[in-house]
N, C-alpha and C positions, 0 to 999 in steps of 0.2 A: 502493499500499499503504499502510494507517495504520498511524503507531509509535501503541507503547503507552506510557502515562504511568501509573506507578502512586503508589498515597498509602499508606503502610506507617503503622497507629496501632496500639502494642505497647505491655501491661503490662508493667513490670518487678516482680518478685516477690523480697520478698528475706527471708529465714528465721531467725531468729534464737532464742539460747535463753532462755532462764526470766528474768524482768525488764526483758530488751532490748524493745524493738517499734519496726516498722520500717515505716512507713506505703508503701502500696500508691502507686505512680507513675505515669502514662502516659507517653507517649513517643509522638511525632507525626512522620514523617517522609514527606518526597515526592522521588521520583523520578522524573526524566522527560529519559530519556536521558541519567542520569547530572547533569541539572539541575533545577534550580527553577523550570523556564518551561515555558511554553504554546506554541507557534508556530506562528503557521496564517499559509499561505504559499500560493503558487504549485503546491509539491508537493503541497499537503493540500486543493487544490480539487475537488470533484467535484458535478454537476447542478447547479452556483449557488451551491455551499455551503464553507466553508472550513471541515475537521472535524478533530476528533482526539478519542480517546478516553480516559480517566482511572480505570486500573483501581483503587479501593479495598480495601484487606484490612485486616483486623482480627485481633488476639488475641485469646484469650479474658481480658477483662479481671477473672477474679476476684468477678465478682458486681458489679461496677460497672456498673451502666445507664449510659448516655451516647447525647448523640446529636450530629450533626456540622451545623454550619451555615457558610453561605456568606455571603461582606460583600465589598462593590465598595469600596477604600480609595481606587484613584485609577483613572476614568473612560479609555477610551483614545481617546487622542487625539495628531493630526499636531500637532497647533501650531496649526493654522488652522482642523480638524475634527473633529471628535467622531464615534463610532460610537455609536449609542446601542441601548435595549432591544429596537428594531424591527430589528436586523439583529446581535443579539450573544445568540444563543440557547443554550441548555442540553437534555438531554433523558436519557431511563434508556437503560437494555439491560434487555429485560425478560428476568426470571429466570434475572436476574445475582444476585442479594441468596437471602437462605435464611432465618435468623432473624429479621431484623430489619425495621423497613418504610420503603424506598423513598419519600417524597416526591415526588420528581419526574417528571411524566408517561412514559410510556416510547411510548406511540403517539400517534393522533390525526389532525386532518387537514392540521394544520401541521406543520415541523420539529421544532419543540420550544416552549418557553415562553419568554419573557423573564429573562434573569441577572438577579437583582435583589439587593439589597442584605437582609440579613439573611434570608437565604432559608435554612427548613429542609430539610436533604438527605436524612437520616437517621437513623432513632431506632430501637435497637437494641433487643432482648429485655430483661426483667426482669435477668435472670442476666449479660447484655452479654457473650452468648456470640461468639464468634470467627464472621465475615461476609466477606461479598465483594460487590462490587457494582460496577458502571459505569455511569458517565457520558459523554456525548460534549459537548463545547462547541463549537459553531460562528457562522461570522461567515457570517451570508444576505446574496447580493447584490441583496436586492430588501425593501425600495427602493434603488437605485444609490446607489454608495457614491462618494465620492473618491477618486483613487487616491493612496497615500500611505503610510507607516513610521508606524504607527500603535505606540505602548505605552501600557502600563495595569498595574495589579494588582489582584487579590484575595488573598481570604484564606479559606482556610478553618479550620474553629475546634471543635475536640474541646471537648464541655461534658459536665462526670460530672456526673451524676444525685444528689442525696442525699448526694451523697460530700465532703469535705472538698478536696478535689484541688483544685487549679488548671486552669484552662482551658487547652489548648494551641495553638496558633497557629502555624501555617505559609504563610508569603505562596507567592503564585503570580506571576510576572511576565508577562503574558500582551503576544507580538507579532503584530502582524497587520502584515502587507504587500501591500495593494492596486498591485497591478502596472500602471503608464502605458506603453502601447507607444511612447509618440512621446517618454517622458524616457528610456528604452534605445536608440530608436534613436541621441537626439542625441548621447548620451554612453552610452560602454559599457568596463565592467570585467573585465578577465579577470587570472588569472595568469600569469605572464610563461614563456615558453619551453614551452608547450602544457601545463602540467600541469593537473591538476583542481581543486586545491586550494593554499592555501598552506602548506608544508610549510616546518618549521626545524629542520634534523635537522646541530648543531656538528659533531657525530663522525663523518658520513659526507661533508658539506661539506667537510673539514678546516678549518673556522671557526671560532674559539670563541665565536664571538658568534652564529652561524647568520646564515641568509639566505637570504628569500623576497621577490620582488617582484612586482607587481601593474603591471599596465599599463591604463594610463586614455585611452582613442582618445575624441578630440572629434568625431563624424560630419558633424557640418553648422556652420552660421552662427548667429551668438545677435546678435539689432540691439540689445541692451541688457546690462548686464553681468549675472555669472551664478554659482554657486560651487556646486561641491562636497565633500560632509561625508562622514564618516563615525562609525562610533560602534562600540564594544564591548557588546553588547544584554546578556550573559550571561556571565557566570563562564568562567574557562579551567580545565577542569576534567579529571582522568586518572578512568579506570573505577575506580579504588580508590578515590576520595572527594577524592586530592591537589589541591590547587589553586595557581593562577599567578598571582600578584598585577600588577593591569594597567599595573603601574608597571615591571612588568620586560619589557613588549614594547615595543619604539620603534620610530618611523616616520620617515620623511624622506623629500623629492622633492627630488632632488639635480638635474636636469636640466630641469626648468624656466626657459624664457626671458622669456617675454612675461608671462605672470601672475603672480601673486605666493603663490608656496608656504612650505611650510612645508618651510627648505632643511636644518634642525638635527635631529639624533636628538631625537625628542620622545615621551614616552607617551603609548599608545593610549589612551583616556578612553571610560568606561561612558557618559558624556553626550554628547552632537551635537556633534563639532569637526569645524569651516570647516578643510580640508586646503589647496583651491587658490580663486581667486579669480582671475577673469578681468580684463581692464583694464572702463574705464566706458564704452567701446563695445565691449566686447562680444568683444574681440580675445583670444587665447588660442593656447596653444600647441595642434597637431595631435593632441600624444601627450606623454604624461610617467609617469615610472614612481615607484610609492610600494614604498620600498626598506623593510623589515620585520626588523628586528633584536633580538638579545636584551642586556637592559643587561648582568647577570652571570648568565650561564648556569651556574656552579659552584655559585648559591644555588637551585638548584631540582634539588626530589629526581627521581632517577627514575623516566621511567613515558613513557609517552604521553598527552598532555591534548589536547582537542579545545575551539573552541569555536565562534566563525565571528564576520565583519566586516562591515555594511553598509554600502552605500555610498546615497549620497543626493545627487541635483540640487535647487538650489533656482533658478528665474529668474521671473522680471516676476511677484515676490511668491508664487510654486505653488510646492511641495515634494515631489519626484514620488520614487519609490522607483528603483536603477538596481542593485538586488541586491544579491546577499551571495556571499559565496565562505567557504567553509569553512576553516577554519584548526588547522590541525595542528602539535603542538610534538613532535617525538621527540626524548625526553632521555634519550639510552643508558648505561648503568651507567658511572658512574667512582668505583675504589677503587684508590688505587696510591698508594706511598710513595716519597720521593726523596731520596737520601740527598748531602751536599755531602762530596765529589765525586760524581758521580751512580753510584753503584754500591752497593749493599746489603753489600757485603762490604768493608767499608772498613779499611784497611789504616794503623793509629795508629802513625806510628813516632816514638823517639825517638833523634837521632843526635849521635854523639859527645860519650854522657853521660859526666861526672866527677864524682867526690866532692864537689868546690867549687864545684859549679853550684848554683845558688838553684831553686827552682820551675820545673821547665819547662807550660806550658798548649796544650793542643790545642782545638778545639774541632770539633761535628760539625753542621751544621745540617739539621734532620729534618722536610720540610715531606712534609703528609697533603692529595691531595684526593680529596673522596669526595663525592656526591650519593645516596647509598641512605639519605638522613633517621633512622639509626642511629646509635647511639655505638657508638666504636669504641677501640682501646685498642694503644699501641705497647711492646710488649717490648725485649729488650736480652738477648744469649745471647754472653757471655764466653766461646770457647772453649780459649782457655789464658791464662797468665799474662804478666808483660810476660818474655821468655828473649831471651837473646841467642844469636847463630850457633854461639856457644862451651856453650851449654847453662849457662849462669848466670841465675839467678831472679831477679827481686825481688820482697819481701815485697808483699805487696797492701796491707799498710798504709800502704806508699809513695804508693798511685797510688789517687788519687779518683776519683770525678765528679760531678756536681750537672746539675741539669735546671734551665733559665732561660729566661723567654720570650726574645721576639725583639722590642726597641723598645715593650714592654708591649701587645702586640696579640695573643699570645696566649691563645683561647677557653676551652681545655677546663682541664685539672686536672694540673699538676707533680705527680708522685708523690715526687720526687728534690728537694724542696725545701733539703735541706742536704746538705754534701758526705756521701760514706757511702764506703768501700775497694771497687775494683772489684775482685770476685772470680769466680770461674769460673762457670758458670752462669747462670740467669734470674731476670731484674727490670724492674719493673712500671716504666717511663720516663713514660708517660701516659697520661691518660683524655681524651677527646673531652666537649663540650659534649653536653646531652640530647638536641640535634638531628644530632649526626655532623657538627658543620660543618667545612667545612675550615681550615685551620690548621698552624701549624709554632713548632718550638718547637728551642733548641739545647743541647745536653748538651757541658760542659765538664768535660775529661779534665787533671787536678795530676798531677805525678811532681815527687816531693823524692827528689832522689838520697841514700842511705843510706849513711854515712863510710867502711863497706866496701866498697862498690860497685865492681867492677873494670870499666876502661875497656872502651867496647865500643859495640855498636850493639841497641839491645834492640825489641824489637815485641810486638804483641798484636793476635790476631785477631777480631772481632766482629758479630755479626748482628744485624739489626733487623726486627722480624717485625709486621706489620699485622693486626690480628684485629677481627673485628667481635663487637660485645658482643651 
């Protein structure tokens, strides 16, 4: 089944009153299963061609005529081999466009035409009317291709015609995985414990950093040195467009004995990285584990993130693909407040008060854990003033509070920077930064005993509330 890739070109129209003029602006977005990449691998192979569709969709550009051109910025290469125009093809889908002109042929005796640099793809009508058209990019296996993992990229450029607007450019990463049965037979990579993919779910695993393992099995002997590599070719992205920086995904190989392995937590790279090397004579572990974890889970906004990790084998100067494992990071919602001690209804007690006593201090540490990616606030609600068991009250002017940073690490905005009286009712203590980062601060309560204070134990009940803004 073919996947659908969408490129959306839309115009942004701004209306303003007399004397204010706003220019028409283009925007150009590419959506490829949530990623800006075109992946051609074994799952897309049919009748000797790896192929995927891309659907282009435009909106009315308000009488701005435009065209779309294609450029090859980086050829498809595996390091030792390159896929040329004889194999990299593109064709159109007949009848997919309505108003404009599609320059890419939609039929003929061959699969399509060579992907070329500065290739005209589409030209709108004079009115720039909204339209839709479909292209199919493909890699043909005739002439034969050398097995390997090829990467490169093309760009699509929207060019306004007779308009002062600037061109809009969108890069498309192209990944081609030409399998080699010999490579996958000699070394295999699979998720541990029968899973279908690498899944990191910190809350479900009761592991604050998450955990997912891949098992590498050496199925045959090598007469010389070899190495196993991995690469994260595309972004780690959620369905709603949030990203995880690859530096937050760590890996290590803790159980290798014979070969040389990365045995300390190391960020997964967008470039090919060697993760395991055999001995010079080809000696190696029969199997080892690649352990994946998260560097800082609390910094990740809630959501389900997806990508995949590609594995490669290099031996005798040749590089072959070992396949790829799907990667999923399930970051469940975290939105909680903790009060020290761990009770949101914390009783602040001042014991054995005497008029001759100096000021008494009492601190409360407030910590918020949140990964919603949205700002929040913390409010205080004083349910009653300071009252003794006999009903004696201490006036509010003798009881104050102040919000302070914890070791200068507080990121958000402390709303009570100076001392104010503790009075019955609600007061805003803290507003997070714009990203809703996890944070902590403290509230210092100070009591000064009035001269006419009656001896006794006085207490007040206070609650703290965490709220999204």
